[in-house]
mmCIF file of the N, C-alpha and C atoms, coordinates in Angstrom:
data_MODEL
# 
_entry.id   MODEL 
# 
loop_
_atom_site.group_PDB 
_atom_site.id 
_atom_site.type_symbol 
_atom_site.label_atom_id 
_atom_site.label_alt_id 
_atom_site.label_comp_id 
_atom_site.label_asym_id 
_atom_site.label_entity_id 
_atom_site.label_seq_id 
_atom_site.pdbx_PDB_ins_code 
_atom_site.Cartn_x 
_atom_site.Cartn_y 
_atom_site.Cartn_z 
_atom_site.occupancy 
_atom_site.B_iso_or_equiv 
_atom_site.pdbx_formal_charge 
_atom_site.auth_seq_id 
_atom_site.auth_comp_id 
_atom_site.auth_asym_id 
_atom_site.auth_atom_id 
_atom_site.pdbx_PDB_model_num 
ATOM 1   N N  . MET A 1 1  ? -14.211 41.205 48.367 1.00 0.00 ? 1  MET A N  1 
ATOM 2   C CA . MET A 1 1  ? -13.299 41.139 47.257 1.00 0.00 ? 1  MET A CA 1 
ATOM 3   C C  . MET A 1 1  ? -13.233 42.515 46.570 1.00 0.00 ? 1  MET A C  1 
ATOM 4   N N  . SER A 1 2  ? -12.005 42.989 46.314 1.00 0.00 ? 2  SER A N  1 
ATOM 5   C CA . SER A 1 2  ? -11.851 44.290 45.693 1.00 0.00 ? 2  SER A CA 1 
ATOM 6   C C  . SER A 1 2  ? -12.158 44.210 44.183 1.00 0.00 ? 2  SER A C  1 
ATOM 7   N N  . SER A 1 3  ? -12.354 45.341 43.554 1.00 0.00 ? 3  SER A N  1 
ATOM 8   C CA . SER A 1 3  ? -12.636 45.347 42.127 1.00 0.00 ? 3  SER A CA 1 
ATOM 9   C C  . SER A 1 3  ? -11.464 44.803 41.333 1.00 0.00 ? 3  SER A C  1 
ATOM 10  N N  . ALA A 1 4  ? -10.237 45.024 41.831 1.00 0.00 ? 4  ALA A N  1 
ATOM 11  C CA . ALA A 1 4  ? -9.049  44.471 41.159 1.00 0.00 ? 4  ALA A CA 1 
ATOM 12  C C  . ALA A 1 4  ? -9.066  42.955 41.187 1.00 0.00 ? 4  ALA A C  1 
ATOM 13  N N  . GLU A 1 5  ? -9.551  42.381 42.303 1.00 0.00 ? 5  GLU A N  1 
ATOM 14  C CA . GLU A 1 5  ? -9.597  40.939 42.420 1.00 0.00 ? 5  GLU A CA 1 
ATOM 15  C C  . GLU A 1 5  ? -10.738 40.348 41.590 1.00 0.00 ? 5  GLU A C  1 
ATOM 16  N N  . GLN A 1 6  ? -11.706 41.159 41.224 1.00 0.00 ? 6  GLN A N  1 
ATOM 17  C CA . GLN A 1 6  ? -12.837 40.709 40.479 1.00 0.00 ? 6  GLN A CA 1 
ATOM 18  C C  . GLN A 1 6  ? -12.648 40.888 38.961 1.00 0.00 ? 6  GLN A C  1 
ATOM 19  N N  . THR A 1 7  ? -11.472 41.286 38.552 1.00 0.00 ? 7  THR A N  1 
ATOM 20  C CA . THR A 1 7  ? -11.208 41.494 37.140 1.00 0.00 ? 7  THR A CA 1 
ATOM 21  C C  . THR A 1 7  ? -11.558 40.249 36.339 1.00 0.00 ? 7  THR A C  1 
ATOM 22  N N  . ILE A 1 8  ? -12.357 40.442 35.316 1.00 0.00 ? 8  ILE A N  1 
ATOM 23  C CA . ILE A 1 8  ? -12.762 39.316 34.477 1.00 0.00 ? 8  ILE A CA 1 
ATOM 24  C C  . ILE A 1 8  ? -11.718 39.092 33.399 1.00 0.00 ? 8  ILE A C  1 
ATOM 25  N N  . LYS A 1 9  ? -11.237 37.881 33.335 1.00 0.00 ? 9  LYS A N  1 
ATOM 26  C CA . LYS A 1 9  ? -10.262 37.551 32.304 1.00 0.00 ? 9  LYS A CA 1 
ATOM 27  C C  . LYS A 1 9  ? -11.028 37.135 31.049 1.00 0.00 ? 9  LYS A C  1 
ATOM 28  N N  . PRO A 1 10 ? -10.623 37.677 29.881 1.00 0.00 ? 10 PRO A N  1 
ATOM 29  C CA . PRO A 1 10 ? -11.333 37.295 28.662 1.00 0.00 ? 10 PRO A CA 1 
ATOM 30  C C  . PRO A 1 10 ? -11.121 35.799 28.377 1.00 0.00 ? 10 PRO A C  1 
ATOM 31  N N  . VAL A 1 11 ? -12.122 35.187 27.820 1.00 0.00 ? 11 VAL A N  1 
ATOM 32  C CA . VAL A 1 11 ? -12.054 33.775 27.445 1.00 0.00 ? 11 VAL A CA 1 
ATOM 33  C C  . VAL A 1 11 ? -11.456 33.694 26.054 1.00 0.00 ? 11 VAL A C  1 
ATOM 34  N N  . HIS A 1 12 ? -10.544 32.777 25.869 1.00 0.00 ? 12 HIS A N  1 
ATOM 35  C CA . HIS A 1 12 ? -9.897  32.566 24.578 1.00 0.00 ? 12 HIS A CA 1 
ATOM 36  C C  . HIS A 1 12 ? -10.196 31.159 24.118 1.00 0.00 ? 12 HIS A C  1 
ATOM 37  N N  . HIS A 1 13 ? -10.678 31.016 22.899 1.00 0.00 ? 13 HIS A N  1 
ATOM 38  C CA . HIS A 1 13 ? -11.045 29.727 22.368 1.00 0.00 ? 13 HIS A CA 1 
ATOM 39  C C  . HIS A 1 13 ? -10.059 29.294 21.290 1.00 0.00 ? 13 HIS A C  1 
ATOM 40  N N  . CYS A 1 14 ? -10.019 27.999 21.078 1.00 0.00 ? 14 CYS A N  1 
ATOM 41  C CA . CYS A 1 14 ? -9.272  27.394 19.973 1.00 0.00 ? 14 CYS A CA 1 
ATOM 42  C C  . CYS A 1 14 ? -9.674  28.105 18.688 1.00 0.00 ? 14 CYS A C  1 
ATOM 43  N N  . HIS A 1 15 ? -8.704  28.313 17.793 1.00 0.00 ? 15 HIS A N  1 
ATOM 44  C CA . HIS A 1 15 ? -8.966  28.997 16.522 1.00 0.00 ? 15 HIS A CA 1 
ATOM 45  C C  . HIS A 1 15 ? -9.467  28.076 15.416 1.00 0.00 ? 15 HIS A C  1 
ATOM 46  N N  . TRP A 1 16 ? -9.616  26.793 15.696 1.00 0.00 ? 16 TRP A N  1 
ATOM 47  C CA . TRP A 1 16 ? -10.161 25.876 14.706 1.00 0.00 ? 16 TRP A CA 1 
ATOM 48  C C  . TRP A 1 16 ? -11.646 26.217 14.543 1.00 0.00 ? 16 TRP A C  1 
ATOM 49  N N  . ALA A 1 17 ? -12.061 26.414 13.335 1.00 0.00 ? 17 ALA A N  1 
ATOM 50  C CA . ALA A 1 17 ? -13.444 26.795 13.064 1.00 0.00 ? 17 ALA A CA 1 
ATOM 51  C C  . ALA A 1 17 ? -14.428 25.821 13.726 1.00 0.00 ? 17 ALA A C  1 
ATOM 52  N N  . GLY A 1 18 ? -15.290 26.396 14.575 1.00 0.00 ? 18 GLY A N  1 
ATOM 53  C CA . GLY A 1 18 ? -16.326 25.600 15.251 1.00 0.00 ? 18 GLY A CA 1 
ATOM 54  C C  . GLY A 1 18 ? -15.907 25.033 16.594 1.00 0.00 ? 18 GLY A C  1 
ATOM 55  N N  . CYS A 1 19 ? -14.653 25.094 16.939 1.00 0.00 ? 19 CYS A N  1 
ATOM 56  C CA . CYS A 1 19 ? -14.192 24.561 18.236 1.00 0.00 ? 19 CYS A CA 1 
ATOM 57  C C  . CYS A 1 19 ? -14.423 25.616 19.314 1.00 0.00 ? 19 CYS A C  1 
ATOM 58  N N  . ARG A 1 20 ? -15.009 25.209 20.426 1.00 0.00 ? 20 ARG A N  1 
ATOM 59  C CA . ARG A 1 20 ? -15.273 26.138 21.518 1.00 0.00 ? 20 ARG A CA 1 
ATOM 60  C C  . ARG A 1 20 ? -14.454 25.835 22.754 1.00 0.00 ? 20 ARG A C  1 
ATOM 61  N N  . ARG A 1 21 ? -13.401 24.987 22.598 1.00 0.00 ? 21 ARG A N  1 
ATOM 62  C CA . ARG A 1 21 ? -12.575 24.668 23.756 1.00 0.00 ? 21 ARG A CA 1 
ATOM 63  C C  . ARG A 1 21 ? -11.793 25.913 24.171 1.00 0.00 ? 21 ARG A C  1 
ATOM 64  N N  . GLU A 1 22 ? -11.773 26.140 25.477 1.00 0.00 ? 22 GLU A N  1 
ATOM 65  C CA . GLU A 1 22 ? -11.003 27.272 26.006 1.00 0.00 ? 22 GLU A CA 1 
ATOM 66  C C  . GLU A 1 22 ? -9.536  26.882 26.063 1.00 0.00 ? 22 GLU A C  1 
ATOM 67  N N  . VAL A 1 23 ? -8.676  27.814 25.674 1.00 0.00 ? 23 VAL A N  1 
ATOM 68  C CA . VAL A 1 23 ? -7.217  27.610 25.718 1.00 0.00 ? 23 VAL A CA 1 
ATOM 69  C C  . VAL A 1 23 ? -6.586  28.847 26.311 1.00 0.00 ? 23 VAL A C  1 
ATOM 70  N N  . PRO A 1 24 ? -5.358  28.728 26.818 1.00 0.00 ? 24 PRO A N  1 
ATOM 71  C CA . PRO A 1 24 ? -4.669  29.930 27.306 1.00 0.00 ? 24 PRO A CA 1 
ATOM 72  C C  . PRO A 1 24 ? -4.522  30.940 26.174 1.00 0.00 ? 24 PRO A C  1 
ATOM 73  N N  . PRO A 1 25 ? -4.597  32.204 26.470 1.00 0.00 ? 25 PRO A N  1 
ATOM 74  C CA . PRO A 1 25 ? -4.522  33.244 25.410 1.00 0.00 ? 25 PRO A CA 1 
ATOM 75  C C  . PRO A 1 25 ? -3.295  33.181 24.520 1.00 0.00 ? 25 PRO A C  1 
ATOM 76  N N  . ALA A 1 26 ? -2.183  32.702 25.004 1.00 0.00 ? 26 ALA A N  1 
ATOM 77  C CA . ALA A 1 26 ? -0.968  32.647 24.183 1.00 0.00 ? 26 ALA A CA 1 
ATOM 78  C C  . ALA A 1 26 ? -0.959  31.446 23.256 1.00 0.00 ? 26 ALA A C  1 
ATOM 79  N N  . MET A 1 27 ? -1.938  30.560 23.376 1.00 0.00 ? 27 MET A N  1 
ATOM 80  C CA . MET A 1 27 ? -1.954  29.361 22.549 1.00 0.00 ? 27 MET A CA 1 
ATOM 81  C C  . MET A 1 27 ? -2.891  29.563 21.348 1.00 0.00 ? 27 MET A C  1 
ATOM 82  N N  . TRP A 1 28 ? -2.514  28.973 20.204 1.00 0.00 ? 28 TRP A N  1 
ATOM 83  C CA . TRP A 1 28 ? -3.322  29.085 19.009 1.00 0.00 ? 28 TRP A CA 1 
ATOM 84  C C  . TRP A 1 28 ? -4.629  28.312 19.170 1.00 0.00 ? 28 TRP A C  1 
ATOM 85  N N  . GLY A 1 29 ? -4.522  27.113 19.716 1.00 0.00 ? 29 GLY A N  1 
ATOM 86  C CA . GLY A 1 29 ? -5.715  26.283 19.807 1.00 0.00 ? 29 GLY A CA 1 
ATOM 87  C C  . GLY A 1 29 ? -5.541  25.125 20.765 1.00 0.00 ? 29 GLY A C  1 
ATOM 88  N N  . CYS A 1 30 ? -6.540  24.274 20.799 1.00 0.00 ? 30 CYS A N  1 
ATOM 89  C CA . CYS A 1 30 ? -6.489  23.110 21.661 1.00 0.00 ? 30 CYS A CA 1 
ATOM 90  C C  . CYS A 1 30 ? -5.508  22.103 21.090 1.00 0.00 ? 30 CYS A C  1 
ATOM 91  N N  . LYS A 1 31 ? -5.061  21.212 21.943 1.00 0.00 ? 31 LYS A N  1 
ATOM 92  C CA . LYS A 1 31 ? -4.028  20.233 21.542 1.00 0.00 ? 31 LYS A CA 1 
ATOM 93  C C  . LYS A 1 31 ? -4.479  19.393 20.354 1.00 0.00 ? 31 LYS A C  1 
ATOM 94  N N  . ALA A 1 32 ? -5.729  18.952 20.363 1.00 0.00 ? 32 ALA A N  1 
ATOM 95  C CA . ALA A 1 32 ? -6.218  18.089 19.280 1.00 0.00 ? 32 ALA A CA 1 
ATOM 96  C C  . ALA A 1 32 ? -6.164  18.813 17.941 1.00 0.00 ? 32 ALA A C  1 
ATOM 97  N N  . HIS A 1 33 ? -6.596  20.049 17.891 1.00 0.00 ? 33 HIS A N  1 
ATOM 98  C CA . HIS A 1 33 ? -6.593  20.755 16.622 1.00 0.00 ? 33 HIS A CA 1 
ATOM 99  C C  . HIS A 1 33 ? -5.214  21.269 16.241 1.00 0.00 ? 33 HIS A C  1 
ATOM 100 N N  . TRP A 1 34 ? -4.427  21.663 17.212 1.00 0.00 ? 34 TRP A N  1 
ATOM 101 C CA . TRP A 1 34 ? -3.054  22.110 16.929 1.00 0.00 ? 34 TRP A CA 1 
ATOM 102 C C  . TRP A 1 34 ? -2.305  21.038 16.154 1.00 0.00 ? 34 TRP A C  1 
ATOM 103 N N  . PHE A 1 35 ? -2.426  19.795 16.624 1.00 0.00 ? 35 PHE A N  1 
ATOM 104 C CA . PHE A 1 35 ? -1.687  18.722 15.974 1.00 0.00 ? 35 PHE A CA 1 
ATOM 105 C C  . PHE A 1 35 ? -2.335  18.191 14.707 1.00 0.00 ? 35 PHE A C  1 
ATOM 106 N N  . LYS A 1 36 ? -3.521  18.667 14.366 1.00 0.00 ? 36 LYS A N  1 
ATOM 107 C CA . LYS A 1 36 ? -4.113  18.359 13.055 1.00 0.00 ? 36 LYS A CA 1 
ATOM 108 C C  . LYS A 1 36 ? -3.513  19.249 11.965 1.00 0.00 ? 36 LYS A C  1 
ATOM 109 N N  . LEU A 1 37 ? -2.965  20.376 12.365 1.00 0.00 ? 37 LEU A N  1 
ATOM 110 C CA . LEU A 1 37 ? -2.349  21.279 11.391 1.00 0.00 ? 37 LEU A CA 1 
ATOM 111 C C  . LEU A 1 37 ? -1.051  20.677 10.894 1.00 0.00 ? 37 LEU A C  1 
ATOM 112 N N  . PRO A 1 38 ? -0.717  20.886 9.630  1.00 0.00 ? 38 PRO A N  1 
ATOM 113 C CA . PRO A 1 38 ? 0.583   20.434 9.132  1.00 0.00 ? 38 PRO A CA 1 
ATOM 114 C C  . PRO A 1 38 ? 1.701   21.124 9.910  1.00 0.00 ? 38 PRO A C  1 
ATOM 115 N N  . LEU A 1 39 ? 2.804   20.425 10.103 1.00 0.00 ? 39 LEU A N  1 
ATOM 116 C CA . LEU A 1 39 ? 3.943   20.952 10.813 1.00 0.00 ? 39 LEU A CA 1 
ATOM 117 C C  . LEU A 1 39 ? 4.402   22.291 10.212 1.00 0.00 ? 39 LEU A C  1 
ATOM 118 N N  . ARG A 1 40 ? 4.395   22.422 8.911  1.00 0.00 ? 40 ARG A N  1 
ATOM 119 C CA . ARG A 1 40 ? 4.854   23.651 8.275  1.00 0.00 ? 40 ARG A CA 1 
ATOM 120 C C  . ARG A 1 40 ? 3.999   24.849 8.715  1.00 0.00 ? 40 ARG A C  1 
ATOM 121 N N  . LEU A 1 41 ? 2.687   24.661 8.910  1.00 0.00 ? 41 LEU A N  1 
ATOM 122 C CA . LEU A 1 41 ? 1.839   25.750 9.389  1.00 0.00 ? 41 LEU A CA 1 
ATOM 123 C C  . LEU A 1 41 ? 2.074   26.020 10.868 1.00 0.00 ? 41 LEU A C  1 
ATOM 124 N N  . ARG A 1 42 ? 2.206   24.962 11.666 1.00 0.00 ? 42 ARG A N  1 
ATOM 125 C CA . ARG A 1 42 ? 2.505   25.180 13.083 1.00 0.00 ? 42 ARG A CA 1 
ATOM 126 C C  . ARG A 1 42 ? 3.803   25.947 13.247 1.00 0.00 ? 42 ARG A C  1 
ATOM 127 N N  . ASN A 1 43 ? 4.810   25.568 12.475 1.00 0.00 ? 43 ASN A N  1 
ATOM 128 C CA . ASN A 1 43 ? 6.099   26.260 12.571 1.00 0.00 ? 43 ASN A CA 1 
ATOM 129 C C  . ASN A 1 43 ? 5.973   27.735 12.172 1.00 0.00 ? 43 ASN A C  1 
ATOM 130 N N  . ARG A 1 44 ? 5.161   28.021 11.163 1.00 0.00 ? 44 ARG A N  1 
ATOM 131 C CA . ARG A 1 44 ? 4.991   29.403 10.724 1.00 0.00 ? 44 ARG A CA 1 
ATOM 132 C C  . ARG A 1 44 ? 4.229   30.224 11.762 1.00 0.00 ? 44 ARG A C  1 
ATOM 133 N N  . ILE A 1 45 ? 3.264   29.610 12.420 1.00 0.00 ? 45 ILE A N  1 
ATOM 134 C CA . ILE A 1 45 ? 2.553   30.304 13.501 1.00 0.00 ? 45 ILE A CA 1 
ATOM 135 C C  . ILE A 1 45 ? 3.576   30.721 14.575 1.00 0.00 ? 45 ILE A C  1 
ATOM 136 N N  . TRP A 1 46 ? 4.393   29.752 15.014 1.00 0.00 ? 46 TRP A N  1 
ATOM 137 C CA . TRP A 1 46 ? 5.368   30.071 16.068 1.00 0.00 ? 46 TRP A CA 1 
ATOM 138 C C  . TRP A 1 46 ? 6.416   31.088 15.594 1.00 0.00 ? 46 TRP A C  1 
ATOM 139 N N  . LYS A 1 47 ? 6.827   30.983 14.330 1.00 0.00 ? 47 LYS A N  1 
ATOM 140 C CA . LYS A 1 47 ? 7.833   31.916 13.813 1.00 0.00 ? 47 LYS A CA 1 
ATOM 141 C C  . LYS A 1 47 ? 7.315   33.362 13.809 1.00 0.00 ? 47 LYS A C  1 
ATOM 142 N N  . THR A 1 48 ? 6.032   33.536 13.548 1.00 0.00 ? 48 THR A N  1 
ATOM 143 C CA . THR A 1 48 ? 5.477   34.896 13.446 1.00 0.00 ? 48 THR A CA 1 
ATOM 144 C C  . THR A 1 48 ? 4.811   35.368 14.719 1.00 0.00 ? 48 THR A C  1 
ATOM 145 N N  . TYR A 1 49 ? 4.679   34.509 15.714 1.00 0.00 ? 49 TYR A N  1 
ATOM 146 C CA . TYR A 1 49 ? 4.094   34.870 17.008 1.00 0.00 ? 49 TYR A CA 1 
ATOM 147 C C  . TYR A 1 49 ? 5.046   35.759 17.768 1.00 0.00 ? 49 TYR A C  1 
ATOM 148 N N  . ARG A 1 50 ? 4.522   36.828 18.347 1.00 0.00 ? 50 ARG A N  1 
ATOM 149 C CA . ARG A 1 50 ? 5.290   37.720 19.227 1.00 0.00 ? 50 ARG A CA 1 
ATOM 150 C C  . ARG A 1 50 ? 4.737   37.602 20.624 1.00 0.00 ? 50 ARG A C  1 
ATOM 151 N N  . PRO A 1 51 ? 5.556   37.181 21.592 1.00 0.00 ? 51 PRO A N  1 
ATOM 152 C CA . PRO A 1 51 ? 5.067   37.120 22.952 1.00 0.00 ? 51 PRO A CA 1 
ATOM 153 C C  . PRO A 1 51 ? 4.416   38.440 23.394 1.00 0.00 ? 51 PRO A C  1 
ATOM 154 N N  . GLY A 1 52 ? 3.238   38.327 23.932 1.00 0.00 ? 52 GLY A N  1 
ATOM 155 C CA . GLY A 1 52 ? 2.498   39.511 24.367 1.00 0.00 ? 52 GLY A CA 1 
ATOM 156 C C  . GLY A 1 52 ? 1.455   39.987 23.383 1.00 0.00 ? 52 GLY A C  1 
ATOM 157 N N  . GLN A 1 53 ? 1.473   39.505 22.153 1.00 0.00 ? 53 GLN A N  1 
ATOM 158 C CA . GLN A 1 53 ? 0.480   39.974 21.180 1.00 0.00 ? 53 GLN A CA 1 
ATOM 159 C C  . GLN A 1 53 ? -0.935  39.651 21.591 1.00 0.00 ? 53 GLN A C  1 
ATOM 160 N N  . GLU A 1 54 ? -1.081  38.610 22.401 1.00 0.00 ? 54 GLU A N  1 
ATOM 161 C CA . GLU A 1 54 ? -2.427  38.253 22.883 1.00 0.00 ? 54 GLU A CA 1 
ATOM 162 C C  . GLU A 1 54 ? -2.889  39.199 23.972 1.00 0.00 ? 54 GLU A C  1 
ATOM 163 N N  . ILE A 1 55 ? -1.955  39.948 24.529 1.00 0.00 ? 55 ILE A N  1 
ATOM 164 C CA . ILE A 1 55 ? -2.293  40.897 25.595 1.00 0.00 ? 55 ILE A CA 1 
ATOM 165 C C  . ILE A 1 55 ? -2.577  42.266 25.002 1.00 0.00 ? 55 ILE A C  1 
ATOM 166 N N  . ASP A 1 56 ? -1.672  42.749 24.133 1.00 0.00 ? 56 ASP A N  1 
ATOM 167 C CA . ASP A 1 56 ? -1.858  44.090 23.581 1.00 0.00 ? 56 ASP A CA 1 
ATOM 168 C C  . ASP A 1 56 ? -2.668  44.085 22.287 1.00 0.00 ? 56 ASP A C  1 
ATOM 169 N N  . LYS A 1 57 ? -3.053  42.902 21.830 1.00 0.00 ? 57 LYS A N  1 
ATOM 170 C CA . LYS A 1 57 ? -3.943  42.761 20.656 1.00 0.00 ? 57 LYS A CA 1 
ATOM 171 C C  . LYS A 1 57 ? -3.394  43.389 19.389 1.00 0.00 ? 57 LYS A C  1 
ATOM 172 N N  . THR A 1 58 ? -2.021  43.283 19.220 1.00 0.00 ? 58 THR A N  1 
ATOM 173 C CA . THR A 1 58 ? -1.406  43.836 18.019 1.00 0.00 ? 58 THR A CA 1 
ATOM 174 C C  . THR A 1 58 ? -0.515  42.795 17.355 1.00 0.00 ? 58 THR A C  1 
ATOM 175 N N  . PRO A 1 59 ? -1.097  41.707 16.831 1.00 0.00 ? 59 PRO A N  1 
ATOM 176 C CA . PRO A 1 59 ? -0.263  40.752 16.117 1.00 0.00 ? 59 PRO A CA 1 
ATOM 177 C C  . PRO A 1 59 ? 0.280   41.376 14.818 1.00 0.00 ? 59 PRO A C  1 
ATOM 178 N N  . SER A 1 60 ? 1.422   40.877 14.372 1.00 0.00 ? 60 SER A N  1 
ATOM 179 C CA . SER A 1 60 ? 2.030   41.409 13.167 1.00 0.00 ? 60 SER A CA 1 
ATOM 180 C C  . SER A 1 60 ? 1.214   41.047 11.938 1.00 0.00 ? 60 SER A C  1 
ATOM 181 N N  . ALA A 1 61 ? 1.472   41.771 10.861 1.00 0.00 ? 61 ALA A N  1 
ATOM 182 C CA . ALA A 1 61 ? 0.842   41.464 9.575  1.00 0.00 ? 61 ALA A CA 1 
ATOM 183 C C  . ALA A 1 61 ? 1.210   40.064 9.102  1.00 0.00 ? 61 ALA A C  1 
ATOM 184 N N  . GLU A 1 62 ? 2.447   39.654 9.395  1.00 0.00 ? 62 GLU A N  1 
ATOM 185 C CA . GLU A 1 62 ? 2.900   38.311 9.052  1.00 0.00 ? 62 GLU A CA 1 
ATOM 186 C C  . GLU A 1 62 ? 2.109   37.245 9.798  1.00 0.00 ? 62 GLU A C  1 
ATOM 187 N N  . TYR A 1 63 ? 1.877   37.466 11.092 1.00 0.00 ? 63 TYR A N  1 
ATOM 188 C CA . TYR A 1 63 ? 1.115   36.499 11.892 1.00 0.00 ? 63 TYR A CA 1 
ATOM 189 C C  . TYR A 1 63 ? -0.318  36.421 11.354 1.00 0.00 ? 63 TYR A C  1 
ATOM 190 N N  . LEU A 1 64 ? -0.908  37.562 11.053 1.00 0.00 ? 64 LEU A N  1 
ATOM 191 C CA . LEU A 1 64 ? -2.279  37.560 10.521 1.00 0.00 ? 64 LEU A CA 1 
ATOM 192 C C  . LEU A 1 64 ? -2.362  36.861 9.177  1.00 0.00 ? 64 LEU A C  1 
ATOM 193 N N  . ALA A 1 65 ? -1.336  37.007 8.338  1.00 0.00 ? 65 ALA A N  1 
ATOM 194 C CA . ALA A 1 65 ? -1.319  36.326 7.057  1.00 0.00 ? 65 ALA A CA 1 
ATOM 195 C C  . ALA A 1 65 ? -1.287  34.816 7.243  1.00 0.00 ? 65 ALA A C  1 
ATOM 196 N N  . VAL A 1 66 ? -0.447  34.330 8.188  1.00 0.00 ? 66 VAL A N  1 
ATOM 197 C CA . VAL A 1 66 ? -0.370  32.910 8.462  1.00 0.00 ? 66 VAL A CA 1 
ATOM 198 C C  . VAL A 1 66 ? -1.720  32.444 9.054  1.00 0.00 ? 66 VAL A C  1 
ATOM 199 N N  . ALA A 1 67 ? -2.294  33.233 9.917  1.00 0.00 ? 67 ALA A N  1 
ATOM 200 C CA . ALA A 1 67 ? -3.589  32.858 10.516 1.00 0.00 ? 67 ALA A CA 1 
ATOM 201 C C  . ALA A 1 67 ? -4.652  32.680 9.429  1.00 0.00 ? 67 ALA A C  1 
ATOM 202 N N  . ARG A 1 68 ? -4.632  33.554 8.422  1.00 0.00 ? 68 ARG A N  1 
ATOM 203 C CA . ARG A 1 68 ? -5.592  33.410 7.296  1.00 0.00 ? 68 ARG A CA 1 
ATOM 204 C C  . ARG A 1 68 ? -5.283  32.139 6.502  1.00 0.00 ? 68 ARG A C  1 
ATOM 205 N N  . GLU A 1 69 ? -3.999  31.867 6.273  1.00 0.00 ? 69 GLU A N  1 
ATOM 206 C CA . GLU A 1 69 ? -3.614  30.660 5.553  1.00 0.00 ? 69 GLU A CA 1 
ATOM 207 C C  . GLU A 1 69 ? -4.048  29.402 6.291  1.00 0.00 ? 69 GLU A C  1 
ATOM 208 N N  . VAL A 1 70 ? -3.906  29.424 7.628  1.00 0.00 ? 70 VAL A N  1 
ATOM 209 C CA . VAL A 1 70 ? -4.344  28.304 8.450  1.00 0.00 ? 70 VAL A CA 1 
ATOM 210 C C  . VAL A 1 70 ? -5.870  28.117 8.320  1.00 0.00 ? 70 VAL A C  1 
ATOM 211 N N  . GLN A 1 71 ? -6.629  29.173 8.387  1.00 0.00 ? 71 GLN A N  1 
ATOM 212 C CA . GLN A 1 71 ? -8.077  29.061 8.248  1.00 0.00 ? 71 GLN A CA 1 
ATOM 213 C C  . GLN A 1 71 ? -8.462  28.538 6.869  1.00 0.00 ? 71 GLN A C  1 
ATOM 214 N N  . ASP A 1 72 ? -7.735  28.950 5.840  1.00 0.00 ? 72 ASP A N  1 
ATOM 215 C CA . ASP A 1 72 ? -7.996  28.420 4.491  1.00 0.00 ? 72 ASP A CA 1 
ATOM 216 C C  . ASP A 1 72 ? -7.691  26.910 4.443  1.00 0.00 ? 72 ASP A C  1 
ATOM 217 N N  . TRP A 1 73 ? -6.593  26.514 5.087  1.00 0.00 ? 73 TRP A N  1 
ATOM 218 C CA . TRP A 1 73 ? -6.240  25.084 5.136  1.00 0.00 ? 73 TRP A CA 1 
ATOM 219 C C  . TRP A 1 73 ? -7.323  24.288 5.855  1.00 0.00 ? 73 TRP A C  1 
ATOM 220 N N  . ILE A 1 74 ? -7.812  24.828 6.978  1.00 0.00 ? 74 ILE A N  1 
ATOM 221 C CA . ILE A 1 74 ? -8.854  24.137 7.730  1.00 0.00 ? 74 ILE A CA 1 
ATOM 222 C C  . ILE A 1 74 ? -10.114 24.008 6.884  1.00 0.00 ? 74 ILE A C  1 
ATOM 223 N N  . ALA A 1 75 ? -10.516 25.081 6.218  1.00 0.00 ? 75 ALA A N  1 
ATOM 224 C CA . ALA A 1 75 ? -11.700 25.018 5.358  1.00 0.00 ? 75 ALA A CA 1 
ATOM 225 C C  . ALA A 1 75 ? -11.574 23.971 4.278  1.00 0.00 ? 75 ALA A C  1 
ATOM 226 N N  . GLU A 1 76 ? -10.397 23.909 3.647  1.00 0.00 ? 76 GLU A N  1 
ATOM 227 C CA . GLU A 1 76 ? -10.152 22.916 2.599  1.00 0.00 ? 76 GLU A CA 1 
ATOM 228 C C  . GLU A 1 76 ? -10.142 21.508 3.193  1.00 0.00 ? 76 GLU A C  1 
ATOM 229 N N  . HIS A 1 77 ? -9.491  21.345 4.309  1.00 0.00 ? 77 HIS A N  1 
ATOM 230 C CA . HIS A 1 77 ? -9.385  20.048 4.983  1.00 0.00 ? 77 HIS A CA 1 
ATOM 231 C C  . HIS A 1 77 ? -10.772 19.541 5.393  1.00 0.00 ? 77 HIS A C  1 
ATOM 232 N N  . ASN A 1 78 ? -11.588 20.407 5.964  1.00 0.00 ? 78 ASN A N  1 
ATOM 233 C CA . ASN A 1 78 ? -12.919 19.991 6.404  1.00 0.00 ? 78 ASN A CA 1 
ATOM 234 C C  . ASN A 1 78 ? -13.848 19.621 5.277  1.00 0.00 ? 78 ASN A C  1 
ATOM 235 N N  . ARG A 1 79 ? -13.597 20.174 4.086  1.00 0.00 ? 79 ARG A N  1 
ATOM 236 C CA . ARG A 1 79 ? -14.440 19.803 2.932  1.00 0.00 ? 79 ARG A CA 1 
ATOM 237 C C  . ARG A 1 79 ? -14.214 18.380 2.507  1.00 0.00 ? 79 ARG A C  1 
ATOM 238 N N  . HIS A 1 80 ? -12.988 17.861 2.721  1.00 0.00 ? 80 HIS A N  1 
ATOM 239 C CA . HIS A 1 80 ? -12.618 16.555 2.238  1.00 0.00 ? 80 HIS A CA 1 
ATOM 240 C C  . HIS A 1 80 ? -12.710 15.458 3.291  1.00 0.00 ? 80 HIS A C  1 
ATOM 241 N N  . VAL A 1 81 ? -13.237 15.786 4.454  1.00 0.00 ? 81 VAL A N  1 
ATOM 242 C CA . VAL A 1 81 ? -13.328 14.799 5.552  1.00 0.00 ? 81 VAL A CA 1 
ATOM 243 C C  . VAL A 1 81 ? -14.672 14.141 5.499  1.00 0.00 ? 81 VAL A C  1 
# 
């Protein structure tokens, strides 16, 4: 096997705090946690997502702001469960 064939693909996990499920790099998270998010947050994630940002590692400031808002929502939600 050549070195090109042995390229290690980075592992990407669900962004839900504490979840270790592997998901494709272009996905925010696993199906179970994605659908726990309010629709308004899921829509904002998609609205600010730029195809390829998971490859070049340069998400927009808007995407990062939504990502922080989602993590705040998760922290608040988990406190009340």
